[in-house]
N, C-alpha and C positions, 0 to 999 in steps of 0.2 A: 413436425409431429413425430412422436416416437415410432420407430420402425422404418422411417425414411432412411435412405442411404445418402449421405452428405459428402461433399468434397470441397476443398479449399486449398489455396497455397498457404502452407504453414510457416514459411520463412519470410523474412522482411523483404519488401519490394526494393528494386534497384539493382545496381550492378553487383554481381557476386559470383563465386565459383560454382556454387550448388544451390539449387532450389528444391524444396520438398513439397510435393502435392499429396495431401492425405485424403483417403477415402475411408469412411466408416459407416457401418450399418449392416443389416441382414444381407444385402445384395452386394457388399463391397467386393467379395471375391469374384462374383459374376461380372461386375463392372470392370474389374481389373483384367479378367480374362478377355473380355471384348476388346480391350485396348492393347494388351501386351501378350496375348496368347497364354500358354501354359504358365501357371504361377509356381514359384518355388514353395517348398514346404515351410510352415511357420518356423522361424528361427534361422532360416537360410536366405540367400539372396540369389538373384539371377540378373544377367544383363540382357536387355532386349533392344533391338534396333528398330526404331520407328522412323517414319518420314520426317517427323518434327525434330527428333533428337535420339540419342542413345540414352536409355533409361536404366537405372539400377532399381530393381523391384524387390521389395520386402513385404512379407505378410505376417500378420499377428492374429492368431485364433482367439476368439472370445473364450474366456474372460480375460485372457492374458494380454491385454493391450491397454493403451492409455485411456480409452473410452469404455473399456469393458465389452466392446463389440468386436466383430470381425473388422480388421483394419488392413488396408493396403497402402503402402507408401511408394510413390514414384519419385525417384531422385533424378532431376534433370540438370542441365547447365542453368546457371542463374541468368539474370538480366531481365529486361522488360518484356521480351517477346515470347521466348520459349516456354516459360512456366505458364503463361496465359494460354498458349496453344495446347499444352498438356491438360490444363484444367478444362478447356473447351471440349476435349475428347471425353473427359469424365462426365461432363454434363450432357453430352450427346449420347452417352451410352448408359444412362439410367440413374445418374446421381443428380442431386440438386445442390445448389450453392449453399454452403453452411452459413448460418447467421453468426453474428459476433458472439464469440465465446461458446459456441454450441458444442464443440468437442469436449470442453471442460464441463459444461453443463451435463452432458451425457455421462461423463465420468462420475459426477455426483449422483445422478439419478440411478446409475448402475452400481452404486456402492463402492466405487474405486477410491473415493475421498469424500469427506464431509464438506460443509459449506465453508468452514473456517480455513481448511486446507485449500479448497478451490479458490477462495479469495486471495490466498497468498501467491497463487500462480502469477497473477497480474502484478503483484507487488515485487516478485522476483524479477520479472521482465523489466519493470520500471526502476529497479534499484539503481541508485546513483553512486553508492559507495559499497565497498566490500562488507562493511558492517551491516548496512541495510539489506544486502543480499543474504548474509548469514541469518539475519532475523527472519526474513521471508522463508528461507530454506528450512529453518527449524519449525516454522508454522506449517509448512508443506509436509514435513515429516510427522506431523500430528502432535507435537508437544503441547500446543495450545488447546487442541481438541480434547486432550485428556483432562485438562483443568476445567474446561467448559462442561464436559460430560459429568464430571464430579459435582459441579455446582447444580446442574440440572437434576441429577439424581438425588441430591440433598433436598432440593426444593420439592421434588416429587414425593419423597418419603414423608416429609413433613405434611405435605398436602394430603396424602393418603391417610395419615393418622388423624388429621383434623376432620376430614370427610367422614371417617369412621366414627368419630366422636359425635357427629350430628345424628347418628342412628341410635345413640344411647341416651338414656335418661341422665340428667346431671349427676344424680347420685351414684351412677354406675361408673363414672369416670375415675380412673386411678387417682389417688391422692397426689396433688402437685402437678396434674397433667397440664393445665393451662400455663403454670409457671415454667414447666419444662419446655412447652411449645414456644413460649416467649424467649427463652434462652437460646433455643435452636434458631429462631428467627433472627436474633441479634448476631449469632455466630455467622449465619449466612450473609447478613448485611456487612459484617466486618470483612469477610472474604471478598465480597463484591467490591467494597471500598478499596481493598488492596489492589485488585485488578484494574479498577477504574483509574487509580493513581498512576498506573504505568502507561496510560493512553497518551499522555503528552509526549513522552519519550518516543512512542511509536509514530506520532505525528511528525516529529522532527526527523526521524529516520526516513519516512516515506515522502514528505513534502519538502523537507529541508528547513533548517532554522533560519529565520530572517535576521540578518545582522546589518544594521544601517550605520553608515559613516555619515556623521552630521557635524555641522559647525559653520562658522562664518565663511564668506568668500576668501579665497587664497589661504586657507588654513592647511592645505595639503591633502584634501580629501581624495581627489582623483589620483594623485601620486601614490597615496597609501593604498588605494584599491588596486592599482597596477602592481604594487610591490607584493601585496598579499596573494594576488592571483599568479604572479610570476610572469606576467606578460602585459603589454600595453593595450588595455581595453578602453580606458577612459581618456579623453583628450585632456592634456595638461597645458595650462597657459598661465602666464602672469597676469592676464587681464581678468579682473574680478567679474564673476557672473558667467563664466564660460559654460558651466553645467547648469542647464535650465530645466532638465527633466531627470528623473531617476534612471540609472543604468543598473541592471541586475545581471549577475553571473554566478554560477555554482562553483564551489570548490570544496575539497575534502578536508575537513578539520578533524583529524583523529578518528575517522570513520563516520563522522556526522556530516551529512550534506548541508552545506551552508549557502543560502541565497544572500550574497553580498551585494548591498545596494549603495551606490554613490548617489548623492543627492545635491540639489541646488543649495548654494550658500544661503544661510539664514540671515536675512537683513531686511530692513524696510526698503521698498523700492516702488517707484512710480511705473516701472515697465510692467505692463499687464502679463506678458509671457513669463517674465522672471517671477512675478508675484504668484502666478499659478504654480510654478516650480517650487516655490517656498511652501505653498499650501500642501502640495503633494509630499514634500519632504517631511512636514510635520505629521501628516497622516501615516507615513511609513514609520516614523519614530514611535508613534502611539501603538502601532501594531507589532513592533519589533520584539524579537526574543532577546536581543542585546543591541545596545547602541554604543558605538565608538564615538564618544562625544569629544570633538577636538576643541570645543570651548570649555570643556570640563576637565576630567582627569587625564586626558591624553594630549600630549604635545607632539605634533607630527613633523616638526622641522628642527630636531635637536642638532642637526649638523650646522645650523645657523646660530645655535645658542641653546643651552639647556635651561629648563625651568624646574626649580626645586619643588618637590611635593607632587610632581606629575610623572606619569609613565612617559618617558622620553623615547620617541621613535623617529627614525629617519628612513624614508623611502629611498634616499640617495645612497646611504652607506649600509643600510640593513640593520643598523643598531636598533635594538628594542623590539624587532619584529617577532622573534621567537617568544619573548616575554608576553607580547600582546596576544599571540596565538594561544599561549598557555592560559592567559586570563580569560579569553573567550571560551576555551574548552572547559575550564573550571565552571564557568557560569552555565554553559549549555549541557554539561555532563549529567544527564538524567537517565541514560540508557542502561538498564540493569543487565547483568551478565547471567542471572539465574533463570532465564527463560525468555521466550519471545514476547513481543508486546502486542496488545490488542489493537485491532483496526478501529477506525472511527465508527464504523457500523456496529462493531461488537461493543465498544465502550458505550454507545448510545443505548443499546439493548440492556446492558448491565445497569446503567443509570435508571432506565425504565423499571427494571426488576427491583432495584433497591428502593425506589420511590414507592413502589406498590406495597412494600412490606411494612405497613402501618400496624402496630400492635393494638389489640383491643381485647378486653376481657370477654367479649362476645365471640364464641367459637365460630358462628356463622360468618362474621366479618373477617375473622382471622383466616378462615378457610378460603374465602373469596380473594383475600389479599395474596395468599400464598399461591393459589391457583393462577392468578394473573401473573405473578412473578415467574412461575414455572413456564408459562406460555412464552414469555419474553426470553427466558434462558434457553428454551428449546429451539428458538430461531438462531441461536449462535452457531450451532453445528448443522442445523437442518433437520433435527428431530421433529420440529414443527416448521413448516414452510408453506408459502403460497406461490402462485405463478407470478404475482407482482414482485415478490421478493427475489425470485430467480431472475426476472427481467432486470431488476435494479442492479443486481450484482454482475450478471454476465454481459450486459450491454456495455460495460466499461472495457471489455476485452476487445482485441482486434479480431477480424475474420481470420480463421485458421488456427485459433488457439482454443 
C-alpha cells in the first residue's frame, strides 16, 4: 500500500562484484539509519562497516529519486549470501519486501514517468540487441508518450465539442459542424492506423523475428544453422532424420533479434517421433516471419555443386551466407528510424480506440464513440488507469525493479 517503506535486492541474483539493495518510502531514511547509523547527505555517499559486510551507502531525497520517494541504496558485495543478509536487516528494521515492479509502479504513481515509459523499463532490461535497447530507451525518454498524449488530447477535444453540441438545439449548431466532426474523426483514425502499423516492428524488436530453416532431410539445415550462428549448436550428421525436434537460438541480424529455428526434415515417415517432428516443423513454418526453404529458393550445399536460379549457400566455405543474411534483413526490415515502436498493449488499445470511432450523423452516437475512444487512449499513458491495469503491467517486472 502507498506509504509503506519497501526494500528489495535491485541487482540480478548470482555471483557478481556488487549488489544493490534499495529501500524506498516515507521511512527509508529511518530504516537506513537503523542499519548503517548516520546517513550521508543526498548526493553524497558513505562507507559503513557492518558485521555482514562493508556497505557503500547512498541517499536520495524525494522527489529526486527513481521512485519519487526518499530512497536509500546499500551497495554490498555480490553473491548469493551477503545481499540476502543485508535485505534481511532491512526487513527487520521496518521495511517490507517489495512486490514485482513496485519501485517502478511507485515512480508512475508519483509522476516520475507515465505508463508508456514505465513499460519500457522492462523492455530495456529484456532487450536482446542494441537496436531493441535503443527503441526502449527512446520510449523511456518519453518520445512515445508525446505521441500518445497528442492522440488523447485530440480525442478529448473532439469529445468535448460533441458533448457540447448535445446541449444545443440542432438549429444552433454551426454550419457544417457534423461534417467537420466527421473529418476530425477520420483524421484521428488515420493517425491511429499509422501507429498501429508500427506495432509489428516493435514485436520483432522485443520478441525476436522467427526465422525457420526448413527442407528435406540432409539438405544442410543444421549445418546452415551453425554457420549463421557462428558456432556448433545443432548436431550435424549424414544420417537422414537426425533432427527430430526444433532447435531455437537467438542471433543479432542488423539489430533485429532473430529466433533461428532448425527443424526436422520434411518427409513422409512411419516413425512416430520423426512424424511429430515434421508436424512441429510445419507449425513453425506457418508461424514464421521468414522461412529459409532449402527445397525452394535456397540451395545450402553449393560446395558440392551449384544450382542455377537459386541462392547458393555453403556452410562449409561460407559462400552466400552474407547474401542470405541481407535477404533475411530485407524481408524483416520493418523497424522505422523516426521514433520508437508501440508495445503490444499499446497497439491493442489503439486498435480498440480506432474500432470505437464509428461515424454516425447522430451526434449522440458520435459523442459516445469518441468518448469510448478517448478512454482507450487515456490508458496508453495512464491518464486513465485501474488497479488491474497496473497489476497487469508491473507483474511482468522482477522484484527490485
